[in-house]
TORDO-161437 format. One record per residue: residue in three letters; x, y, z of N, C-alpha, C in turn. Coordinates in Angstrom, 1 decimal, decimal comma. Last residue first. Example, Ala and Ser with C-alpha at 12.3 -4.5 7.8 and 13.67 -1.06 7.14 Angstrom:
BEGIN
 res    n.u    n.v    n.w   ca.u   ca.v   ca.w    c.u    c.v    c.w
 ser   12,8   -2,2    7,1   13,7   -1,1    7,1   12,9    0,0    7,9
 ala   13,2   -5,7    7,8   12,3   -4,5    7,8   13,2   -3,3    7,8
This chain:
BEGIN
 res    n.u    n.v    n.w   ca.u   ca.v   ca.w    c.u    c.v    c.w
 unk   26,7  196,7   96,1   26,8  197,9   96,6   27,5  198,5   95,2
 unk   24,4  194,3   95,9   25,4  194,6   95,7   25,7  196,2   96,0
 unk   22,1  191,7   97,5   22,6  193,1   97,1   24,1  193,3   96,9
 unk   20,9  189,0   96,6   21,8  189,5   97,0   21,5  191,0   96,1
 unk   17,7  186,5   96,7   18,4  188,0   96,1   19,5  188,5   96,7
 unk   17,9  183,7   96,0   17,8  184,4   96,9   18,4  185,7   96,1
 unk   16,4  181,1   93,7   17,7  181,5   94,1   17,3  183,2   95,1
 unk   15,2  177,8   95,1   15,0  179,0   94,6   15,9  180,5   95,0
 unk   14,5  174,8   95,7   15,7  175,3   95,2   15,6  176,9   94,5
 unk   12,9  172,9   95,4   12,4  174,3   96,5   14,1  174,8   96,8
 unk   11,9  171,0   93,5   12,9  170,4   94,3   13,6  171,8   95,4
 unk    8,6  170,0   94,0    9,4  171,1   93,6   10,8  170,3   94,2
 unk    7,7  166,7   93,2    7,5  167,8   93,9    8,9  168,5   93,3
 unk    6,4  163,3   91,3    7,7  164,6   91,7    7,0  166,3   91,8
 unk    4,1  162,1   93,4    3,8  162,4   92,3    5,2  163,5   92,7
 unk    3,8  159,1   95,7    3,5  160,4   95,1    4,6  161,1   94,1
 unk    4,6  156,8   96,6    3,9  156,8   95,1    3,1  158,3   95,2
 unk    6,0  156,5   98,9    4,2  156,8   99,2    3,6  156,9   97,8
 unk    8,7  156,2   97,9    7,8  155,7   98,9    6,6  155,8   98,8
 unk    9,2  158,9   96,6    8,6  157,5   96,2    8,2  156,2   96,8
 unk    8,8  160,5   98,8    7,8  160,8   97,3    7,7  159,3   96,6
 unk   11,0  160,2   99,7    9,8  160,2  100,4    8,6  159,7   99,6
 unk   13,1  160,5   98,1   13,2  159,2   98,9   11,3  158,8   99,2
 unk   12,7  163,3   97,6   12,8  162,5   96,7   12,4  161,1   96,9
 unk   13,2  164,1  100,1   12,3  164,2  100,0   11,7  163,3   98,9
 unk   15,9  163,5  100,5   15,1  162,9  101,4   14,0  163,2  101,2
 unk   17,0  165,0   98,6   17,2  163,3   98,0   16,1  162,9   99,2
 unk   16,9  167,7   99,5   16,3  166,8   98,1   16,0  165,6   97,8
 unk   18,3  167,7  101,3   17,0  167,6  101,7   16,1  167,1  100,8
 unk   20,8  167,3  100,5   20,3  166,0  101,1   18,4  166,3  101,4
 unk   20,9  169,3   98,7   20,7  168,5   98,1   20,7  167,2   99,2
 unk   21,3  171,0  101,3   19,9  171,0  100,3   19,6  170,3   99,7
 unk   23,3  169,9  102,3   22,4  170,2  103,2   21,1  170,1  102,4
 unk   25,0  170,8  100,1   25,0  169,3  100,8   23,9  169,1  101,7
 unk   25,1  173,7  100,4   24,2  173,3   98,9   24,0  171,7   99,4
 unk   26,1  174,3  102,5   24,5  174,6  102,7   24,0  173,8  101,1
 unk   28,8  173,6  102,5   27,6  173,0  103,2   26,4  173,1  103,1
 unk   29,1  175,7  101,2   29,8  174,1  100,2   28,4  173,3  101,1
 unk   28,8  178,0  102,3   28,4  177,8  101,4   27,9  176,0  100,2
 unk   31,1  177,5  104,2   29,3  177,8  104,6   28,7  177,1  103,6
 unk   33,4  177,6  102,5   32,8  176,3  103,3   31,3  176,4  104,0
 unk   32,5  180,9  101,7   32,9  179,5  100,8   32,1  178,0  101,5
 unk   32,6  182,0  104,2   31,8  182,1  103,4   31,7  180,8  102,4
 unk   34,4  181,5  107,3   34,6  181,4  106,0   33,5  181,0  105,2
 unk   34,9  181,4  110,6   34,3  182,5  109,3   35,1  182,3  108,3
 unk   33,7  179,3  113,4   34,6  179,3  111,9   33,9  180,7  110,9
 unk   33,1  178,6  115,4   32,9  180,2  115,3   33,6  180,7  114,0
 unk   32,3  176,2  115,9   33,3  176,4  116,1   34,1  177,7  116,0
 unk   29,5  176,2  115,5   29,7  176,2  117,1   31,3  176,3  117,0
 unk   29,5  175,7  112,9   28,5  177,3  113,9   29,4  177,2  115,0
 unk   30,1  173,2  112,5   30,9  174,5  112,0   30,4  175,7  112,5
 unk   28,6  171,8  113,9   30,0  171,7  114,5   30,5  173,4  113,6
 unk   26,3  172,5  112,3   26,4  172,7  113,6   27,8  172,8  114,4
 unk   26,8  171,3  110,0   26,9  172,7  109,9   26,8  172,9  111,3
 unk   27,4  168,4  110,6   28,5  169,1  110,0   28,1  170,7  110,3
 unk   24,4  168,1  111,0   25,0  167,8  112,0   26,6  168,4  111,9
 unk   23,4  168,4  108,3   23,6  168,6  109,3   24,0  169,0  110,3
 unk   24,7  165,5  107,4   25,3  166,9  107,0   25,0  168,3  108,0
 unk   23,4  164,1  108,5   24,8  164,3  108,6   25,3  165,9  108,2
 unk   20,7  164,7  108,0   21,1  164,8  108,8   22,5  164,7  109,6
 unk   21,0  163,6  105,1   20,7  165,0  105,6   21,3  165,5  106,8
 unk   21,4  161,0  105,3   23,0  161,4  105,2   22,1  163,1  104,9
 unk   19,6  160,0  106,8   20,8  159,6  107,5   21,6  160,7  106,9
 unk   17,5  160,1  105,0   17,7  160,6  106,2   19,0  161,2  106,9
 unk   18,1  158,2  103,7   18,2  159,8  102,9   18,5  160,8  104,2
 unk   17,7  156,3  104,9   19,3  156,2  104,3   19,4  157,4  103,8
 unk   15,1  156,2  105,2   16,1  156,2  106,1   17,6  156,5  105,8
 unk   14,3  155,6  102,4   14,2  157,1  103,1   14,6  157,2  104,5
 unk   14,9  153,0  102,3   15,3  154,3  101,0   15,6  155,4  102,0
 unk   13,9  151,9  104,0   15,2  151,8  103,8   15,6  152,7  103,1
 unk   10,9  153,6  104,9   11,4  152,4  104,1   12,8  152,8  104,4
 unk   10,1  153,7  108,6   10,1  154,7  107,1   10,7  153,3  106,3
 unk    9,5  153,1  110,9    8,1  153,5  109,6    8,7  153,7  108,8
 unk   11,5  153,2  112,4   10,7  152,6  112,8    9,6  152,3  111,9
 unk   13,1  155,8  111,9   13,8  154,2  111,6   12,5  152,9  112,0
 unk   11,1  157,4  112,5   11,0  157,4  111,2   12,2  156,0  110,9
 unk   11,0  157,1  115,6    9,6  156,7  114,8    9,6  156,8  113,1
 unk   13,7  158,3  115,8   13,3  157,0  116,3   12,5  156,2  115,3
 unk   13,3  161,2  115,1   14,2  160,3  113,7   14,6  158,3  114,4
 unk   11,7  161,6  116,9   11,4  162,1  115,5   12,1  160,9  114,4
 unk   13,5  161,7  118,8   11,9  160,7  119,3   11,9  160,8  117,3
 unk   15,7  163,4  117,9   16,0  162,4  118,3   14,0  161,1  118,8
 unk   14,9  166,3  117,6   14,7  165,6  116,4   15,3  163,7  116,7
 unk   14,3  167,4  119,8   13,3  166,8  119,1   13,3  166,2  118,2
 unk   16,9  167,3  121,2   16,2  166,6  121,5   14,9  166,5  120,9
 unk   17,6  169,8  118,9   17,9  168,8  118,8   17,4  167,3  119,7
 unk   16,1  171,6  119,8   16,0  171,1  118,4   16,3  169,6  118,6
 unk   17,4  172,0  122,1   15,7  171,7  122,1   15,5  170,9  120,7
 unk   19,7  172,8  121,6   19,7  171,7  122,5   18,0  170,9  122,1
 unk   18,9  175,3  119,9   19,8  173,9  119,0   19,6  172,9  120,1
 unk   18,4  176,3  121,9   17,6  176,6  121,2   17,5  174,9  120,1
 unk   20,7  177,1  123,5   19,4  176,2  123,9   18,5  175,9  123,0
 unk   22,1  178,4  121,5   22,7  177,0  122,0   21,4  176,1  122,9
 unk   21,4  180,9  120,8   21,1  179,9  120,0   21,7  178,5  120,4
 unk   22,8  182,8  122,5   21,5  183,1  122,2   21,0  181,4  121,3
 unk   25,5  182,3  121,8   25,0  181,7  123,0   23,8  181,9  123,2
 unk   25,5  182,9  118,8   26,1  181,5  119,1   25,3  180,9  120,6
 unk   23,4  185,3  118,1   24,8  184,8  118,5   24,7  183,2  118,8
 unk   21,8  185,6  115,0   21,9  185,2  116,6   23,0  184,5  117,3
 unk   20,2  187,6  112,3   21,3  187,1  113,0   20,7  186,1  114,4
 unk   18,1  187,2  110,1   17,9  187,5  111,4   19,2  186,9  112,3
 unk   18,6  187,4  107,2   18,3  188,7  107,7   18,2  188,2  109,3
 unk   21,6  185,3  106,0   20,2  185,6  106,7   20,0  186,7  107,5
 unk   23,8  185,1  104,7   22,9  186,5  104,4   21,7  186,4  105,3
 unk   26,5  183,8  106,3   25,5  183,6  105,8   24,6  184,8  105,5
 unk   28,7  184,6  108,0   29,1  183,2  106,4   27,6  183,2  105,8
 unk   29,0  185,8  110,1   29,4  187,0  108,8   29,8  185,7  107,8
 unk   27,7  185,1  112,3   29,2  185,1  112,4   30,0  185,6  110,7
 unk   25,2  185,6  112,2   25,8  186,3  112,9   27,6  186,1  113,1
 unk   24,8  183,5  110,0   24,8  184,7  109,8   25,4  185,7  110,7
 unk   25,1  181,3  111,7   26,1  181,9  110,5   26,1  182,9  110,2
 unk   23,0  181,4  113,4   24,4  181,9  113,9   25,3  182,0  112,8
 unk   20,8  181,3  111,2   20,7  182,1  111,8   22,3  182,8  112,8
 unk   21,6  178,3  110,5   21,5  179,8  109,4   21,9  181,0  109,9
 unk   21,2  177,0  112,7   22,6  177,2  112,2   22,5  178,7  111,0
 unk   18,3  177,1  112,7   19,2  177,9  114,0   20,4  178,5  113,6
 unk   17,5  176,2  110,3   17,7  177,1  110,8   17,9  178,0  111,6
 unk   18,3  173,3  111,2   18,8  173,9  110,0   18,9  175,7  110,0
 unk   16,8  173,0  113,2   18,3  172,9  113,4   18,9  173,6  112,7
 unk   14,2  173,2  111,6   14,5  173,8  112,7   15,8  173,9  113,4
 unk   14,8  171,2  110,1   14,6  171,8  109,5   14,7  173,2  110,7
 unk   14,4  168,7  111,6   15,4  168,9  111,0   15,8  170,2  110,7
 unk   11,7  168,7  112,1   12,8  168,7  113,2   13,6  169,0  112,8
 unk   10,6  168,4  109,7   10,2  169,6  110,5   11,2  169,9  111,5
 unk   11,4  166,3  109,0   11,5  166,9  108,5   11,9  168,1  109,0
 unk    9,7  164,5  111,0   11,0  164,3  111,1   12,1  165,4  110,4
 unk    7,0  165,2  110,2    7,6  165,4  111,5    9,1  165,5  111,5
 unk    6,7  163,6  107,6    7,1  165,3  108,1    7,6  165,8  108,8
 unk    7,4  161,2  108,5    8,4  161,9  108,1    8,3  163,9  107,6
 unk    5,2  160,6  110,1    6,8  160,3  110,4    7,5  161,3  109,9
 unk    3,3  161,3  108,2    3,5  162,2  109,4    4,9  161,9  109,9
 unk    3,2  159,6  106,1    3,7  160,5  105,9    3,6  161,4  106,8
 unk    3,1  156,7  107,8    4,8  157,1  107,7    4,5  158,7  106,9
 unk    0,1  157,5  108,3    1,4  157,7  109,2    3,0  157,8  109,0
 unk   -0,6  156,9  105,7   -1,2  158,3  106,1    0,3  158,4  107,7
 unk    0,4  155,0  104,8    0,9  155,6  104,3    0,6  157,0  105,0
 unk   -1,3  153,2  106,9    0,1  152,7  107,1    0,7  154,2  106,1
 unk   -3,6  153,5  105,4   -3,6  154,2  107,2   -1,9  154,0  107,5
 unk   -3,5  152,5  102,9   -3,6  153,9  103,2   -3,6  154,2  104,5
 unk   -3,3  149,7  104,1   -2,0  150,3  103,6   -1,9  151,9  103,3
 unk   -5,6  149,3  105,2   -4,7  149,2  106,1   -3,4  150,0  105,3
 unk   -7,1  149,4  102,9   -7,5  150,8  103,9   -6,3  150,6  105,0
 unk   -6,0  147,8  101,2   -6,2  148,8  100,9   -6,5  149,8  101,9
 unk   -7,2  145,2  102,9   -5,7  145,4  103,2   -5,4  147,2  102,6
 unk   -9,7  145,7  103,1   -9,1  145,6  104,0   -8,0  145,9  103,9
 unk  -10,7  144,9  100,1  -10,8  146,7  101,0   -9,9  146,6  102,1
 unk   -9,7  142,3  100,3   -9,3  143,4   99,4   -9,3  144,9   99,8
 unk  -11,4  141,8  102,4  -10,1  141,0  102,5   -9,4  142,2  101,6
 unk  -14,3  142,1  100,5  -13,6  142,3  102,1  -12,3  142,5  102,4
 unk  -13,7  140,5   98,5  -14,1  141,8   98,3  -13,8  142,5   99,6
 unk  -13,8  137,8   99,4  -12,6  138,2   98,7  -12,4  139,6   98,6
 unk  -16,1  137,9  100,3  -15,3  137,4  101,5  -13,7  138,1  100,8
 unk  -17,6  138,3   98,5  -17,8  139,2   99,2  -16,6  138,7  100,3
 unk  -17,3  135,8   97,0  -16,9  136,9   96,2  -16,9  138,3   97,2
 unk  -18,0  133,5   98,5  -16,7  133,8   98,1  -16,1  135,5   97,7
 unk  -20,6  134,5   98,6  -20,1  134,7  100,2  -18,9  134,5   99,5
 unk  -21,2  133,9   96,1  -21,3  135,1   96,2  -20,5  135,1   97,8
 unk  -20,5  130,9   96,2  -20,1  132,0   95,0  -19,8  132,7   95,6
 unk  -22,6  130,2   97,5  -21,4  129,5   98,1  -20,4  130,6   97,2
 unk  -25,0  130,6   96,2  -24,8  131,4   97,6  -23,4  131,4   98,0
 unk  -24,3  129,1   93,7  -24,2  130,4   93,8  -24,5  131,0   94,7
 unk  -24,6  126,3   95,1  -23,5  127,1   94,4  -23,6  128,9   94,3
 unk  -27,2  126,8   96,0  -25,9  126,5   96,8  -24,5  126,9   96,0
 unk  -28,5  127,0   93,4  -29,0  127,7   94,3  -27,7  127,7   95,7
 unk  -27,7  124,4   92,0  -27,2  125,7   91,5  -27,5  127,0   92,4
 unk  -28,8  122,3   93,4  -27,5  123,1   93,3  -26,9  123,9   93,1
 unk  -31,7  123,1   93,2  -31,1  123,4   94,5  -29,6  123,7   94,2
 unk  -31,7  122,8   90,2  -31,9  123,8   90,4  -31,3  124,0   92,1
 unk  -31,2  120,0   90,2  -30,2  120,8   89,5  -30,1  122,0   90,0
 unk  -33,5  118,4   92,0  -31,8  118,7   92,4  -31,2  119,6   92,1
 unk  -35,6  118,6   91,1  -35,7  120,2   91,4  -34,1  119,9   91,6
 unk  -35,8  116,1   89,8  -36,1  116,9   89,0  -35,6  118,7   89,5
 unk  -35,8  114,9   92,7  -34,1  114,7   91,6  -34,7  115,6   90,6
 unk  -38,3  115,6   93,7  -37,1  116,1   94,0  -36,0  115,7   93,3
 unk  -39,5  113,8   91,9  -39,8  115,3   92,0  -38,7  116,1   92,3
 unk  -39,1  111,3   92,5  -39,0  111,7   91,1  -38,6  113,5   91,0
 unk  -39,9  110,5   94,6  -38,4  111,0   95,0  -38,5  111,7   93,6
């Protein structure tokens, strides 16, 4: 029995070492799982955020073209309201599911910035549908839309811990006669 008692501390050390190794591996696996899961959710949110921006931008581009037809915007490819109406309906239909996914997966700050942006875009659509010819009022709406887009992208970058991006405000060339 004395040989067993002499080896008991070594045996206890082996058991403690094995238990410690097991716990370290389990903790490491849990931490890795959480990191991987967070990365997957970040990828999904980025996809949802991008799809929403793309859907909204389609509506914006159509309003630019109709505003150009009405004389409010210098867009080089004007489109009549009649031509644009079915395309605007499609854009709105695409925007709804993208918005629902955004509400489901987006952070509260991103969803709020998206609401501000889409509200301005809807005002642009109403302005365009009314047939208003007022380049100054249109320019004011454009500035609000650009600020809304910039706010949305800023909230997305913050939510996904991305570095600051370009504000996407570049001057357009105007020609004078």
